[in-house]
C-alpha positions in Angstrom: 10.0 -6.5 15.9 8.4 -3.1 15.7 4.7 -3.1 15.1 3.0 -1.1 12.3 0.9 1.8 13.7 -2.0 3.1 11.5 -3.9 6.2 12.2 -6.9 8.3 10.9 -9.1 10.8 12.5 -11.2 8.1 14.2 -9.0 5.0 15.1 -5.5 3.9 15.9 -4.5 0.4 15.2 -1.4 -1.7 15.7 -0.4 -4.7 13.5 2.5 -7.1 14.2 4.6 -8.4 11.3 4.8 -11.6 13.2 1.5 -13.3 11.7 0.3 -10.1 10.3 -1.9 -10.0 13.4 -4.0 -7.1 14.4 -3.0 -6.2 18.0 -5.1 -3.1 18.9 -8.0 -1.2 17.5 -8.6 2.0 19.5 -11.4 4.4 18.8 -10.6 8.2 19.2 -11.2 8.9 23.0 -11.8 5.2 23.7 -9.9 2.1 24.8 -8.8 -0.9 22.7 -11.6 -3.3 21.8 -9.2 -6.1 20.9 -8.5 -8.9 23.3 -5.1 -8.4 25.1 -3.7 -11.8 24.5 -3.3 -13.1 28.1 -1.4 -16.3 27.8 -3.4 -17.6 30.9 -6.4 -17.8 28.6 -5.1 -17.5 25.1 -2.0 -15.8 23.9 -3.1 -14.5 20.4 -5.3 -11.6 19.4 -6.5 -11.7 15.9 -4.4 -14.7 14.1 -4.5 -15.0 10.2 -5.6 -18.6 9.4 -3.9 -19.9 6.1 -3.4 -22.3 4.4 -6.0 -24.1 6.4 -8.7 -23.3 8.7 -9.1 -25.4 11.7 -7.5 -28.6 12.3 -6.5 -31.6 10.0 -7.1 -35.2 11.3 -3.7 -36.2 12.9 -2.5 -32.7 12.0 -1.2 -34.1 8.5 -2.5 -34.7 4.9 -1.3 -36.4 1.8 -0.5 -34.9 -1.6 1.1 -36.7 -4.5 1.8 -39.7 -2.7 3.8 -37.6 0.3 2.5 -37.1 3.6 3.1 -33.6 5.2 2.6 -32.3 8.7 0.4 -29.1 9.3 -0.8 -27.7 12.5 -4.2 -26.1 13.3 -4.9 -23.0 11.3 -1.8 -23.5 9.4 1.6 -21.6 9.6 0.6 -17.9 8.5 0.0 -17.0 12.1 3.6 -17.9 13.1 5.4 -16.5 10.2 7.0 -13.2 9.7 5.4 -11.0 7.0 7.3 -8.4 5.1 5.7 -5.0 4.8 5.3 -4.4 1.0 3.4 -1.0 1.3 2.5 1.2 4.0 0.6 4.6 4.4 -0.7 6.6 7.4 -3.9 4.6 7.6 -3.3 1.4 5.4 -0.5 -1.4 5.3 -0.1 -4.6 3.2 2.0 -7.4 4.6 3.3 -10.2 2.4 3.9 -13.9 2.9 5.4 -16.0 0.0 6.3 -19.7 -0.4 9.7 -20.5 1.0 12.0 -23.3 1.8 10.2 -23.5 5.2 6.7 -23.5 4.0 7.4 -26.0 1.2 8.3 -28.8 3.8 4.7 -28.3 5.3 2.9 -27.1 2.3 4.4 -28.0 -1.0 2.6 -25.2 -3.2 3.8 -21.9 -4.7 1.5 -19.3 -3.1 1.7 -15.4 -2.5 -0.5 -14.3 0.4 -1.1 -10.6 1.1 -2.9 -9.3 4.1 -4.0 -5.6 3.7 -5.4 -3.7 6.6 -7.3 -0.3 5.9 -8.6 2.2 8.3 -11.9 4.0 7.8 -14.5 6.0 9.5 -16.1 3.1 11.1 -13.2 0.7 11.8 -10.8 -1.3 10.0 -10.9 -3.7 6.9 -8.8 -6.9 6.6 -8.5 -8.2 3.1 -6.6 -11.3 1.8 -5.3 -11.7 -1.5 -4.0 -15.1 -2.4 -2.3 -15.7 -5.8 -1.2 -19.0 -7.1 2.4 -18.5 -8.2 3.0 -22.0 -9.5 2.0 -24.4 -12.1 -0.4 -26.6 -10.3 -3.6 -26.0 -8.5 -3.4 -24.5 -5.0 -5.9 -25.9 -2.2 -6.3 -23.6 0.6 -8.4 -22.1 3.2 -8.1 -18.8 4.7 -9.8 -16.7 7.3 -9.7 -14.4 10.4 -9.9 -15.1 14.1 -10.2 -11.5 15.7 -10.9 -11.6 19.5 -12.8 -9.0 21.3 -13.1 -8.0 25.0 -16.1 -9.5 26.4 -17.5 -7.3 28.1 -16.5 -4.4 26.2 -17.4 -1.9 28.9 -16.8 -2.0 32.4 -19.8 -2.6 34.8 -21.4 -5.1 32.4 -21.7 -8.9 32.7 -21.0 -11.3 29.9 -24.5 -12.3 30.1 -25.5 -8.8 29.2 -24.3 -9.3 25.7 -26.0 -10.7 22.6 -25.0 -11.4 19.1 -27.4 -9.5 16.7 -27.4 -11.0 13.2 -28.6 -9.2 10.1 -31.5 -11.9 9.4 -33.3 -14.3 11.8 -31.0 -17.4 12.0 -32.3 -21.1 12.4 -29.3 -23.2 11.4 -27.7 -25.7 13.7 -24.2 -25.6 14.8 -21.7 -28.2 13.5 -20.3 -30.1 16.4 -16.4 -30.0 17.1 -14.6 -32.7 19.0 -10.7 -32.5 19.4 -10.6 -29.7 16.9 -12.3 -31.8 14.1 -15.9 -31.7 12.9 -17.7 -34.8 14.3 -20.3 -34.8 11.6 -23.1 -34.1 14.1 -25.1 -31.0 14.4 -26.4 -29.2 17.5 -29.4 -26.9 18.5 -28.2 -23.0 18.8 -30.5 -21.1 21.2 -31.6 -18.5 18.5 -34.1 -15.9 19.3 -34.8 -14.7 15.8 -32.0 -12.3 15.0 -30.5 -12.7 18.5 -28.1 -15.2 20.1 -27.9 -14.4 23.8 -24.4 -14.9 24.8 -23.2 -17.0 27.8 -19.9 -19.0 28.6 -22.0 -22.3 28.6 -22.4 -21.9 24.8 -18.7 -23.0 24.4 -18.5 -26.0 26.8 -18.3 -28.1 23.4 -15.9 -25.9 21.6 -16.6 -23.3 19.0 -20.0 -22.5 17.3 -19.4 -23.3 13.8 -22.0 -22.2 11.3 -22.3 -23.2 7.6 -23.9 -20.7 5.3 -25.5 -18.4 7.7 -28.4 -16.3 6.3 -26.7 -13.1 7.5 -23.8 -11.0 6.0 -22.9 -9.4 9.3 -23.4 -9.7 12.9 -23.2 -7.2 16.0 -21.5 -7.9 19.4 -23.4 -5.7 21.7 -25.2 -5.2 25.1 -29.0 -6.0 25.1 -29.6 -2.6 26.8 -27.4 -0.8 24.1 -23.9 0.6 24.3 -20.7 0.2 22.6 -20.8 -2.6 19.9 -18.6 -4.5 17.4 -20.2 -5.3 14.0 -18.2 -7.9 11.8 -19.3 -7.7 8.2 -18.2 -11.1 6.5 -19.7 -10.9 3.1 -18.1 -13.6 1.1 -17.3 -15.9 3.8 -19.5 -18.9 3.9 -18.6 -20.3 7.2 -18.5 -18.3 10.5 -17.0 -19.6 13.9 -17.8 -18.0 17.2 -15.5 -19.0 20.1 -14.4 -18.3 23.6 -13.0 -20.5 26.5 -15.4 -21.3 29.0 -13.3 -20.9 32.0 -13.8 -17.3 32.6 -11.9 -16.1 29.5 -12.9 -12.4 28.9 -12.9 -12.4 25.0 -15.2 -13.4 22.2 -14.0 -14.4 18.7 -16.0 -13.7 15.6 -14.3 -15.6 12.9 -15.1 -15.3 8.9 -13.8 -18.4 7.2 -13.3 -19.7 3.7 -12.9 -23.3 4.6 -13.2 -25.3 7.9 -11.6 -28.1 9.9 -11.8 -31.5 8.6 -14.5 -34.0 9.3 -13.7 -37.0 11.4 -13.0 -39.7 9.0 -12.4 -37.4 5.9 -9.8 -38.6 3.3 -6.3 -37.4 4.0 -5.7 -36.1 0.5 -5.7 -32.4 0.6 -7.5 -31.9 -2.7 -10.2 -34.1 -1.5 -10.7 -31.9 1.8 -14.3 -30.3 1.9 -14.8 -27.0 1.0 -11.3 -25.9 0.3 -10.6 -23.5 -2.4 -8.9 -24.9 -5.5 -7.1 -21.9 -7.3 -5.7 -22.5 -10.7 -2.2 -21.3 -11.8 -1.8 -17.7 -12.2 -5.2 -16.6 -10.6 -5.8 -14.9 -7.5 -8.6 -14.8 -4.7 -9.6 -11.7 -2.8 -11.9 -11.7 0.2 -12.3 -9.2 3.1 -14.1 -8.7 6.2 -14.8 -5.4 8.3 -14.8 -4.6 12.0 -16.9 -1.7 12.8 -17.0 -0.1 16.2 -20.2 1.8 16.9 -22.8 2.6 19.6 -25.7 0.3 19.3 -29.4 0.6 20.5 -31.1 -1.8 23.0 -32.5 -4.6 21.4 -35.5 -7.1 22.6 -36.0 -10.8 22.7 
């Protein structure tokens, strides 16, 4: 299956119709900043999360008296999208309800994912439409993985996350892919979160309603950086594997994994979007690649 290639004067990107997944983002004169999907660590680069974010308890839920199986992060990441519209620097990919999806998710949805290059990077936009006659409950989100470190000669511990605002919130703890209900401390330093593999020994850092609208992944002493702007996404995941995996995921979410003991009814799942018949929801995040100045403690 051929990848879609987008180009402008500043960037080149490749998108795979399988999963509508961003496979590369290359600045002019530079190298790919997106993780290369080594199966030894993690075989994906930037999967689309739909119609759920995270895991359900037992990977199943109930609706209208029936039980359905649905794996972690849903099925969009493993589905072939049709290319609806393509220009030199933008593409819209589409996934609609089908016989195959209705077995796992009995709702009439229409999901579009649009990638648009611009001068600083790329925008990923989701448009979800309720194409049926009953409320559609869903979650949607991004899961882009970036090379960590971004440049040769730097160590992982040279990097920090610089948030738009000083952050103080705790992380929601994860166990077997579910939210346990507990919370844990995050070693904030005002606007900064120093990065270390040890942060991910207990799985992802899951933040509810962070104060910031963006975060920059950069070396403390300055250099090539990634800024993810996630305005309109109330939840943020930050994840890597702690066994030497050379990537860092920054994940804007509409929705999150189930809490342990949460009722199995999908309509009762916490923080799902409930979309009435005929209505649509659009949300988008941006990835910017830019030089960054040094930051202090």
